[in-house]
The first five atom37 places (N, CA, C, CB, O) and aatype in JSON, in Angstrom:
{
  "aatype": [12, 15, 0, 18, 0, 19, 0, 2, 10, 16, 2, 19, 1, 10, 7, 14, 14, 19, 19, 6, 18, 10, 1, 1, 9, 3, 0, 16, 10, 0, 14, 13, 7, 7, 1, 13, 19, 9, 8, 7, 7, 6, 14, 5, 1, 10, 6, 7, 3, 17, 16, 7, 16, 10, 9, 19, 9, 7, 13, 14, 3, 12, 16, 0, 0, 1, 0, 17, 18, 0, 15, 14, 0, 18, 5, 0, 9, 10, 14, 10, 1, 16, 5, 2, 15, 3, 7, 19, 0, 13, 10, 9, 6, 7, 15, 14, 7, 3, 8, 10, 0, 16, 3, 19, 10, 14, 14, 0, 10, 10, 0, 12, 0],
  "atom_mask": [
    [1, 1, 1, 1, 1],
    [1, 1, 1, 1, 1],
    [1, 1, 1, 1, 1],
    [1, 1, 1, 1, 1],
    [1, 1, 1, 1, 1],
    [1, 1, 1, 1, 1],
    [1, 1, 1, 1, 1],
    [1, 1, 1, 1, 1],
    [1, 1, 1, 1, 1],
    [1, 1, 1, 1, 1],
    [1, 1, 1, 1, 1],
    [1, 1, 1, 1, 1],
    [1, 1, 1, 1, 1],
    [1, 1, 1, 1, 1],
    [1, 1, 1, 0, 1],
    [1, 1, 1, 1, 1],
    [1, 1, 1, 1, 1],
    [1, 1, 1, 1, 1],
    [1, 1, 1, 1, 1],
    [1, 1, 1, 1, 1],
    [1, 1, 1, 1, 1],
    [1, 1, 1, 1, 1],
    [1, 1, 1, 1, 1],
    [1, 1, 1, 1, 1],
    [1, 1, 1, 1, 1],
    [1, 1, 1, 1, 1],
    [1, 1, 1, 1, 1],
    [1, 1, 1, 1, 1],
    [1, 1, 1, 1, 1],
    [1, 1, 1, 1, 1],
    [1, 1, 1, 1, 1],
    [1, 1, 1, 1, 1],
    [1, 1, 1, 0, 1],
    [1, 1, 1, 0, 1],
    [1, 1, 1, 1, 1],
    [1, 1, 1, 1, 1],
    [1, 1, 1, 1, 1],
    [1, 1, 1, 1, 1],
    [1, 1, 1, 1, 1],
    [1, 1, 1, 0, 1],
    [1, 1, 1, 0, 1],
    [1, 1, 1, 1, 1],
    [1, 1, 1, 1, 1],
    [1, 1, 1, 1, 1],
    [1, 1, 1, 1, 1],
    [1, 1, 1, 1, 1],
    [1, 1, 1, 1, 1],
    [1, 1, 1, 0, 1],
    [1, 1, 1, 1, 1],
    [1, 1, 1, 1, 1],
    [1, 1, 1, 1, 1],
    [1, 1, 1, 0, 1],
    [1, 1, 1, 1, 1],
    [1, 1, 1, 1, 1],
    [1, 1, 1, 1, 1],
    [1, 1, 1, 1, 1],
    [1, 1, 1, 1, 1],
    [1, 1, 1, 0, 1],
    [1, 1, 1, 1, 1],
    [1, 1, 1, 1, 1],
    [1, 1, 1, 1, 1],
    [1, 1, 1, 1, 1],
    [1, 1, 1, 1, 1],
    [1, 1, 1, 1, 1],
    [1, 1, 1, 1, 1],
    [1, 1, 1, 1, 1],
    [1, 1, 1, 1, 1],
    [1, 1, 1, 1, 1],
    [1, 1, 1, 1, 1],
    [1, 1, 1, 1, 1],
    [1, 1, 1, 1, 1],
    [1, 1, 1, 1, 1],
    [1, 1, 1, 1, 1],
    [1, 1, 1, 1, 1],
    [1, 1, 1, 1, 1],
    [1, 1, 1, 1, 1],
    [1, 1, 1, 1, 1],
    [1, 1, 1, 1, 1],
    [1, 1, 1, 1, 1],
    [1, 1, 1, 1, 1],
    [1, 1, 1, 1, 1],
    [1, 1, 1, 1, 1],
    [1, 1, 1, 1, 1],
    [1, 1, 1, 1, 1],
    [1, 1, 1, 1, 1],
    [1, 1, 1, 1, 1],
    [1, 1, 1, 0, 1],
    [1, 1, 1, 1, 1],
    [1, 1, 1, 1, 1],
    [1, 1, 1, 1, 1],
    [1, 1, 1, 1, 1],
    [1, 1, 1, 1, 1],
    [1, 1, 1, 1, 1],
    [1, 1, 1, 0, 1],
    [1, 1, 1, 1, 1],
    [1, 1, 1, 1, 1],
    [1, 1, 1, 0, 1],
    [1, 1, 1, 1, 1],
    [1, 1, 1, 1, 1],
    [1, 1, 1, 1, 1],
    [1, 1, 1, 1, 1],
    [1, 1, 1, 1, 1],
    [1, 1, 1, 1, 1],
    [1, 1, 1, 1, 1],
    [1, 1, 1, 1, 1],
    [1, 1, 1, 1, 1],
    [1, 1, 1, 1, 1],
    [1, 1, 1, 1, 1],
    [1, 1, 1, 1, 1],
    [1, 1, 1, 1, 1],
    [1, 1, 1, 1, 1],
    [1, 1, 1, 1, 1],
    [1, 1, 1, 1, 1]
  ],
  "atom_positions": [
    [[5.13, -12.0, 67.02], [5.46, -10.79, 67.71], [4.52, -9.68, 67.23], [6.92, -10.41, 67.48], [4.2, -9.61, 66.04]],
    [[4.09, -8.85, 68.14], [3.2, -7.75, 67.79], [3.83, -6.82, 66.77], [2.81, -6.96, 69.04], [5.05, -6.72, 66.67]],
    [[2.99, -6.14, 66.02], [3.44, -5.15, 65.06], [2.53, -3.93, 65.19], [3.43, -5.71, 63.6], [1.41, -4.02, 65.69]],
    [[3.04, -2.81, 64.71], [2.32, -1.56, 64.87], [2.34, -0.75, 63.58], [2.92, -0.74, 66.0], [3.34, -0.72, 62.86]],
    [[1.23, -0.1, 63.31], [1.15, 0.92, 62.28], [1.27, 2.23, 63.03], [-0.19, 0.83, 61.42], [0.47, 2.52, 63.93]],
    [[2.26, 3.03, 62.67], [2.53, 4.28, 63.37], [2.44, 5.42, 62.38], [3.93, 4.25, 64.07], [2.95, 5.32, 61.26]],
    [[1.81, 6.5, 62.78], [1.74, 7.69, 61.94], [1.9, 8.92, 62.81], [0.4, 7.75, 61.15], [1.39, 8.98, 63.93]],
    [[2.61, 9.89, 62.29], [2.66, 11.22, 62.9], [2.12, 12.17, 61.85], [4.13, 11.61, 63.36], [2.8, 12.47, 60.87]],
    [[0.91, 12.62, 62.05], [0.23, 13.46, 61.08], [0.35, 14.93, 61.45], [-1.24, 13.06, 60.97], [0.21, 15.31, 62.62]],
    [[0.61, 15.74, 60.44], [0.69, 17.18, 60.63], [-0.24, 17.84, 59.62], [2.16, 17.7, 60.47], [-0.61, 17.23, 58.61]],
    [[-0.59, 19.05, 59.89], [-1.41, 19.82, 58.96], [-2.66, 19.04, 58.54], [-0.59, 20.2, 57.74], [-2.98, 18.96, 57.35]],
    [[-3.36, 18.47, 59.5], [-4.59, 17.74, 59.21], [-5.69, 18.75, 58.91], [-5.0, 16.81, 60.41], [-5.99, 19.63, 59.71]],
    [[-6.27, 18.61, 57.74], [-7.32, 19.52, 57.3], [-8.67, 18.86, 57.58], [-7.16, 19.89, 55.78], [-9.21, 18.12, 56.75]],
    [[-9.19, 19.15, 58.77], [-10.46, 18.54, 59.18], [-11.58, 19.01, 58.26], [-10.79, 18.87, 60.65], [-11.71, 20.2, 57.98]],
    [[-12.36, 18.08, 57.83], [-13.48, 18.36, 56.95], [-14.15, 17.05, 56.61], [0.0, 0.0, 0.0], [-13.79, 16.01, 57.17]],
    [[-15.12, 17.05, 55.72], [-15.87, 15.84, 55.39], [-15.0, 14.62, 55.01], [-16.81, 16.14, 54.27], [-15.32, 13.52, 55.44]],
    [[-13.91, 14.77, 54.23], [-13.12, 13.58, 53.9], [-12.48, 12.92, 55.13], [-12.05, 13.95, 52.9], [-12.48, 11.7, 55.24]],
    [[-11.93, 13.72, 56.04], [-11.31, 13.16, 57.23], [-12.36, 12.55, 58.15], [-10.51, 14.24, 57.99], [-12.13, 11.5, 58.75]],
    [[-13.5, 13.17, 58.26], [-14.6, 12.61, 59.05], [-15.01, 11.25, 58.48], [-15.81, 13.58, 59.09], [-15.23, 10.3, 59.23]],
    [[-15.12, 11.16, 57.17], [-15.47, 9.89, 56.52], [-14.4, 8.83, 56.79], [-15.65, 10.08, 55.0], [-14.73, 7.67, 57.06]],
    [[-13.14, 9.21, 56.71], [-12.03, 8.28, 57.01], [-12.17, 7.74, 58.43], [-10.66, 9.0, 56.84], [-12.08, 6.53, 58.65]],
    [[-12.4, 8.63, 59.39], [-12.53, 8.22, 60.79], [-13.75, 7.33, 61.0], [-12.61, 9.44, 61.69], [-13.71, 6.41, 61.82]],
    [[-14.82, 7.59, 60.29], [-16.03, 6.76, 60.42], [-15.79, 5.35, 59.89], [-17.2, 7.41, 59.68], [-16.41, 4.4, 60.37]],
    [[-14.91, 5.21, 58.92], [-14.75, 3.91, 58.24], [-13.54, 3.09, 58.68], [-14.66, 4.14, 56.78], [-13.51, 1.89, 58.42]],
    [[-12.55, 3.7, 59.34], [-11.32, 2.97, 59.61], [-11.5, 1.8, 60.58], [-10.29, 3.91, 60.16], [-10.88, 0.76, 60.39]],
    [[-12.35, 1.94, 61.6], [-12.51, 0.86, 62.57], [-12.92, -0.45, 61.9], [-13.55, 1.24, 63.61], [-12.42, -1.51, 62.27]],
    [[-13.8, -0.38, 60.93], [-14.24, -1.59, 60.23], [-13.11, -2.24, 59.44], [-15.4, -1.28, 59.29], [-13.12, -3.45, 59.22]],
    [[-12.11, -1.44, 59.01], [-10.98, -2.02, 58.28], [-10.02, -2.74, 59.21], [-10.23, -0.94, 57.5], [-9.32, -3.66, 58.79]],
    [[-9.98, -2.34, 60.47], [-9.06, -2.92, 61.44], [-9.53, -4.27, 61.96], [-8.86, -1.97, 62.6], [-8.73, -5.18, 62.15]],
    [[-10.83, -4.4, 62.19], [-11.39, -5.57, 62.85], [-10.97, -6.91, 62.23], [-12.88, -5.47, 62.83], [-10.6, -7.81, 62.98]],
    [[-11.01, -7.09, 60.91], [-10.65, -8.39, 60.34], [-9.18, -8.78, 60.57], [-10.94, -8.38, 58.87], [-8.82, -9.94, 60.39]],
    [[-8.34, -7.82, 60.95], [-6.92, -8.09, 61.1], [-6.46, -8.0, 62.56], [-6.12, -7.12, 60.26], [-5.26, -8.02, 62.84]],
    [[-7.41, -7.9, 63.48], [-7.08, -7.83, 64.89], [-6.44, -6.51, 65.29], [0.0, 0.0, 0.0], [-5.74, -6.44, 66.3]],
    [[-6.66, -5.46, 64.5], [-6.06, -4.16, 64.79], [-6.87, -3.39, 65.82], [0.0, 0.0, 0.0], [-8.09, -3.5, 65.89]],
    [[-6.15, -2.6, 66.62], [-6.82, -1.75, 67.62], [-5.97, -0.52, 67.87], [-7.06, -2.52, 68.95], [-4.74, -0.58, 67.81]],
    [[-6.62, 0.59, 68.14], [-5.9, 1.81, 68.45], [-5.22, 1.67, 69.81], [-6.85, 3.02, 68.44], [-5.85, 1.33, 70.8]],
    [[-3.93, 1.95, 69.84], [-3.15, 1.99, 71.07], [-3.01, 3.45, 71.5], [-1.75, 1.32, 70.89], [-3.17, 3.79, 72.67]],
    [[-2.72, 4.31, 70.53], [-2.66, 5.76, 70.73], [-3.39, 6.39, 69.55], [-1.17, 6.29, 70.84], [-3.16, 6.03, 68.4]],
    [[-4.27, 7.33, 69.85], [-4.98, 8.02, 68.78], [-5.09, 9.49, 69.15], [-6.39, 7.4, 68.52], [-6.11, 9.94, 69.67]],
    [[-4.02, 10.23, 68.89], [-4.01, 11.64, 69.2], [-3.81, 11.88, 70.68], [0.0, 0.0, 0.0], [-3.21, 11.08, 71.38]],
    [[-4.32, 12.97, 71.13], [-4.13, 13.37, 72.52], [-2.96, 14.32, 72.63], [0.0, 0.0, 0.0], [-2.1, 14.38, 71.75]],
    [[-2.92, 15.05, 73.69], [-1.86, 16.03, 73.93], [-0.73, 15.37, 74.7], [-2.4, 17.27, 74.7], [-0.92, 14.96, 75.85]],
    [[0.46, 15.25, 74.09], [1.55, 14.6, 74.81], [2.1, 15.5, 75.91], [2.68, 14.22, 73.83], [2.1, 16.72, 75.79]],
    [[2.57, 14.88, 76.97], [3.28, 15.6, 78.01], [4.75, 15.57, 77.61], [3.04, 14.95, 79.45], [5.48, 14.65, 77.95]],
    [[5.16, 16.6, 76.89], [6.5, 16.65, 76.32], [7.52, 16.79, 77.43], [6.63, 17.81, 75.32], [7.41, 17.67, 78.29]],
    [[8.52, 15.92, 77.41], [9.6, 15.95, 78.4], [10.9, 16.48, 77.82], [9.82, 14.57, 78.98], [11.68, 17.13, 78.51]],
    [[11.14, 16.19, 76.54], [12.38, 16.61, 75.89], [12.09, 16.91, 74.43], [13.48, 15.53, 76.02], [11.25, 16.25, 73.82]],
    [[12.78, 17.88, 73.86], [12.7, 18.17, 72.44], [11.38, 18.76, 72.01], [0.0, 0.0, 0.0], [10.46, 18.98, 72.8]],
    [[11.32, 19.02, 70.71], [10.12, 19.6, 70.11], [9.25, 18.49, 69.55], [10.49, 20.61, 69.0], [9.74, 17.46, 69.1]],
    [[7.96, 18.71, 69.57], [7.02, 17.75, 69.0], [5.92, 18.51, 68.29], [6.43, 16.82, 70.1], [5.33, 19.44, 68.83]],
    [[5.66, 18.1, 67.07], [4.5, 18.63, 66.36], [3.78, 17.44, 65.74], [4.92, 19.68, 65.27], [4.39, 16.42, 65.43]],
    [[2.52, 17.59, 65.58], [1.74, 16.55, 64.93], [0.86, 15.79, 65.87], [0.0, 0.0, 0.0], [0.79, 16.06, 67.07]],
    [[0.18, 14.83, 65.3], [-0.73, 13.96, 66.01], [-0.22, 12.54, 65.86], [-2.2, 14.1, 65.49], [-0.09, 12.05, 64.74]],
    [[0.05, 11.87, 66.97], [0.58, 10.51, 66.95], [-0.56, 9.5, 66.95], [1.51, 10.27, 68.15], [-1.5, 9.61, 67.74]],
    [[-0.47, 8.54, 66.06], [-1.43, 7.43, 66.0], [-0.63, 6.14, 65.99], [-2.36, 7.53, 64.73], [0.31, 5.98, 65.21]],
    [[-0.99, 5.21, 66.87], [-0.37, 3.89, 66.91], [-1.5, 2.86, 66.92], [0.58, 3.72, 68.16], [-2.37, 2.9, 67.79]],
    [[-1.46, 1.95, 65.95], [-2.45, 0.88, 65.86], [-1.71, -0.43, 66.04], [-3.23, 0.92, 64.48], [-0.76, -0.72, 65.31]],
    [[-2.14, -1.24, 67.0], [-1.5, -2.51, 67.27], [-2.14, -3.65, 66.51], [0.0, 0.0, 0.0], [-3.36, -3.68, 66.31]],
    [[-1.31, -4.6, 66.07], [-1.75, -5.81, 65.37], [-1.09, -7.02, 66.0], [-1.41, -5.73, 63.85], [-0.05, -6.88, 66.65]],
    [[-1.67, -8.2, 65.83], [-1.08, -9.4, 66.41], [0.33, -9.69, 65.88], [-1.97, -10.59, 66.14], [1.17, -10.22, 66.61]],
    [[0.59, -9.35, 64.61], [1.89, -9.61, 64.0], [2.03, -8.78, 62.73], [2.06, -11.13, 63.7], [1.09, -8.12, 62.3]],
    [[3.23, -8.83, 62.14], [3.5, -8.03, 60.95], [2.68, -8.49, 59.76], [4.99, -8.08, 60.61], [2.3, -7.67, 58.92]],
    [[2.4, -9.76, 59.67], [1.57, -10.27, 58.57], [0.2, -9.62, 58.59], [1.43, -11.8, 58.66], [-0.31, -9.2, 57.55]],
    [[-0.4, -9.52, 59.78], [-1.71, -8.9, 59.9], [-1.63, -7.4, 59.6], [-2.28, -9.12, 61.32], [-2.53, -6.86, 58.95]],
    [[-0.57, -6.74, 60.05], [-0.43, -5.3, 59.8], [-0.3, -5.03, 58.3], [0.8, -4.74, 60.55], [-0.94, -4.12, 57.77]],
    [[0.53, -5.81, 57.63], [0.7, -5.63, 56.18], [-0.6, -5.92, 55.43], [1.82, -6.54, 55.65], [-0.96, -5.2, 54.49]],
    [[-1.29, -6.98, 55.85], [-2.54, -7.35, 55.19], [-3.59, -6.26, 55.36], [-3.07, -8.69, 55.74], [-4.33, -5.96, 54.43]],
    [[-3.66, -5.66, 56.56], [-4.6, -4.55, 56.78], [-4.29, -3.4, 55.84], [-4.54, -4.07, 58.23], [-5.19, -2.9, 55.15]],
    [[-3.02, -2.96, 55.8], [-2.68, -1.79, 54.98], [-2.97, -2.05, 53.51], [-1.2, -1.43, 55.17], [-3.41, -1.15, 52.79]],
    [[-2.71, -3.26, 53.05], [-2.93, -3.6, 51.64], [-4.37, -3.96, 51.31], [-2.03, -4.74, 51.26], [-4.72, -4.11, 50.14]],
    [[-5.21, -4.11, 52.33], [-6.58, -4.58, 52.1], [-7.36, -3.6, 51.23], [-7.3, -4.79, 53.42], [-7.16, -2.39, 51.32]],
    [[-8.26, -4.12, 50.39], [-9.1, -3.23, 49.59], [-9.91, -2.25, 50.44], [-10.05, -4.05, 48.74], [-10.11, -1.1, 50.04]],
    [[-10.36, -2.69, 51.6], [-11.16, -1.8, 52.46], [-10.34, -0.6, 52.93], [-11.71, -2.57, 53.68], [-10.83, 0.53, 52.92]],
    [[-9.08, -0.84, 53.34], [-8.27, 0.28, 53.8], [-7.78, 1.12, 52.63], [-7.08, -0.22, 54.61], [-7.79, 2.35, 52.71]],
    [[-7.37, 0.5, 51.56], [-6.91, 1.25, 50.39], [-8.01, 2.17, 49.84], [-6.44, 0.29, 49.29], [-7.72, 3.23, 49.28]],
    [[-9.27, 1.76, 50.01], [-10.39, 2.58, 49.53], [-10.51, 3.89, 50.31], [-11.7, 1.8, 49.63], [-10.95, 4.9, 49.76]],
    [[-10.14, 3.88, 51.6], [-10.27, 5.11, 52.4], [-8.96, 5.86, 52.57], [-10.84, 4.76, 53.76], [-8.97, 7.02, 53.0]],
    [[-7.85, 5.25, 52.26], [-6.54, 5.87, 52.46], [-6.43, 7.26, 51.84], [-5.47, 4.97, 51.9], [-5.9, 8.16, 52.49]],
    [[-6.89, 7.48, 50.61], [-6.79, 8.82, 50.03], [-7.53, 9.9, 50.83], [-7.31, 8.8, 48.61], [-7.18, 11.08, 50.76]],
    [[-8.55, 9.5, 51.57], [-9.26, 10.48, 52.4], [-8.32, 11.1, 53.43], [-10.46, 9.81, 53.11], [-8.46, 12.27, 53.78]],
    [[-7.36, 10.3, 53.91], [-6.37, 10.81, 54.86], [-5.2, 11.46, 54.14], [-5.87, 9.68, 55.76], [-4.83, 12.59, 54.47]],
    [[-4.62, 10.77, 53.18], [-3.39, 11.28, 52.56], [-3.59, 12.57, 51.77], [-2.81, 10.23, 51.65], [-2.66, 13.36, 51.63]],
    [[-4.79, 12.79, 51.27], [-5.06, 14.01, 50.52], [-5.47, 15.17, 51.42], [-6.16, 13.76, 49.5], [-5.66, 16.3, 50.96]],
    [[-5.59, 14.88, 52.73], [-6.05, 15.91, 53.66], [-5.17, 16.03, 54.9], [-7.46, 15.62, 54.08], [-5.6, 16.57, 55.92]],
    [[-3.95, 15.53, 54.81], [-2.99, 15.67, 55.9], [-1.59, 15.41, 55.35], [-3.32, 14.69, 57.09], [-1.42, 14.83, 54.28]],
    [[-0.62, 15.86, 56.11], [0.78, 15.58, 55.8], [1.3, 14.69, 56.93], [1.63, 16.9, 55.66], [0.66, 14.55, 57.97]],
    [[2.44, 14.1, 56.72], [3.05, 13.33, 57.79], [3.75, 12.09, 57.28], [0.0, 0.0, 0.0], [4.01, 11.94, 56.09]],
    [[4.06, 11.24, 58.21], [4.78, 10.0, 57.93], [3.99, 8.85, 58.54], [6.24, 10.05, 58.5], [3.36, 9.0, 59.58]],
    [[4.04, 7.7, 57.87], [3.38, 6.49, 58.38], [4.27, 5.3, 58.06], [1.94, 6.3, 57.76], [4.92, 5.26, 57.01]],
    [[4.31, 4.33, 58.97], [5.12, 3.14, 58.75], [4.62, 1.99, 59.61], [6.6, 3.43, 59.05], [3.87, 2.18, 60.56]],
    [[5.06, 0.78, 59.25], [4.8, -0.42, 60.04], [6.11, -0.8, 60.73], [4.26, -1.6, 59.14], [7.18, -0.65, 60.15]],
    [[6.01, -1.3, 61.97], [7.2, -1.71, 62.7], [6.85, -2.83, 63.67], [7.82, -0.51, 63.46], [5.77, -2.84, 64.26]],
    [[7.78, -3.78, 63.82], [7.57, -4.85, 64.77], [7.82, -4.36, 66.19], [8.47, -6.05, 64.46], [8.66, -3.49, 66.42]],
    [[7.07, -4.92, 67.12], [7.28, -4.62, 68.53], [8.43, -5.44, 69.07], [0.0, 0.0, 0.0], [9.03, -6.24, 68.36]],
    [[8.73, -5.25, 70.33], [9.78, -6.0, 71.01], [9.17, -7.13, 71.81], [10.62, -5.07, 71.93], [8.05, -7.01, 72.31]],
    [[9.89, -8.25, 71.93], [9.38, -9.34, 72.76], [9.36, -8.91, 74.23], [10.24, -10.61, 72.58], [10.06, -7.98, 74.62]],
    [[8.57, -9.58, 75.02], [8.4, -9.23, 76.43], [9.69, -9.29, 77.24], [0.0, 0.0, 0.0], [9.8, -8.6, 78.25]],
    [[10.65, -10.09, 76.82], [11.9, -10.22, 77.57], [13.03, -9.36, 76.99], [12.33, -11.68, 77.6], [14.2, -9.58, 77.32]],
    [[12.68, -8.4, 76.15], [13.68, -7.55, 75.49], [14.43, -6.7, 76.5], [13.02, -6.65, 74.44], [13.84, -6.13, 77.41]],
    [[15.76, -6.62, 76.33], [16.61, -5.74, 77.11], [17.18, -4.67, 76.19], [17.74, -6.54, 77.83], [17.36, -4.92, 74.99]],
    [[17.46, -3.51, 76.71], [17.99, -2.42, 75.89], [19.25, -2.84, 75.13], [18.29, -1.2, 76.76], [19.44, -2.43, 73.98]],
    [[20.09, -3.63, 75.74], [21.35, -4.04, 75.11], [21.16, -5.07, 74.0], [22.27, -4.6, 76.15], [22.12, -5.38, 73.29]],
    [[19.96, -5.59, 73.84], [19.71, -6.57, 72.77], [19.94, -5.99, 71.38], [18.29, -7.11, 72.88], [20.13, -6.74, 70.43]],
    [[19.93, -4.67, 71.24], [20.12, -4.05, 69.93], [21.6, -3.92, 69.57], [19.47, -2.68, 69.9], [21.93, -3.58, 68.43]],
    [[22.49, -4.18, 70.51], [23.92, -4.02, 70.27], [24.5, -5.25, 69.57], [24.65, -3.76, 71.57], [24.12, -6.38, 69.89]],
    [[25.42, -5.04, 68.63], [26.12, -6.18, 68.05], [27.0, -6.82, 69.13], [26.98, -5.74, 66.82], [27.5, -6.12, 70.01]],
    [[27.2, -8.14, 69.08], [27.98, -8.84, 70.11], [29.36, -8.23, 70.34], [28.13, -10.3, 69.73], [29.79, -8.15, 71.48]],
    [[30.06, -7.8, 69.28], [31.4, -7.24, 69.46], [31.36, -5.97, 70.3], [32.05, -6.94, 68.09], [32.22, -5.77, 71.15]],
    [[30.37, -5.12, 70.08], [30.25, -3.89, 70.85], [29.82, -4.18, 72.27], [29.26, -2.94, 70.18], [30.28, -3.53, 73.21]],
    [[28.96, -5.15, 72.45], [28.5, -5.52, 73.78], [29.67, -6.07, 74.6], [27.37, -6.57, 73.69], [29.76, -5.81, 75.8]],
    [[30.56, -6.81, 73.96], [31.72, -7.37, 74.67], [32.68, -6.28, 75.14], [32.46, -8.35, 73.76], [33.42, -6.49, 76.1]],
    [[32.67, -5.14, 74.49], [33.56, -4.03, 74.84], [33.13, -3.34, 76.12], [33.63, -3.02, 73.7], [33.95, -2.73, 76.82]],
    [[31.87, -3.42, 76.43], [31.34, -2.67, 77.59], [31.71, -3.31, 78.91], [29.84, -2.56, 77.49], [31.33, -2.79, 79.97]]
  ]
}
């Protein structure tokens, strides 16, 4: 199942360290089948407040996503981002192609509906 590295970055301090991070990150993704799905852009907000820059990187599976994040190549550039921005980052599995919204409900609750 696909997996994703997701980050919402705020207070990004653009300068030489962030430029260096951006120049080097693509090479860290390639060995693990990673690719940018979302990389910034202005969201068309429909509900609620939003601040920050959304980044989503897709991987073939969680094993590849974890291996990328832990790789020496990525760990070498990670401080360039973390020391020059705030935010949250995490790995998460995607949903299978046949996923239904109700699949997240426990059977007892689903039976009540």
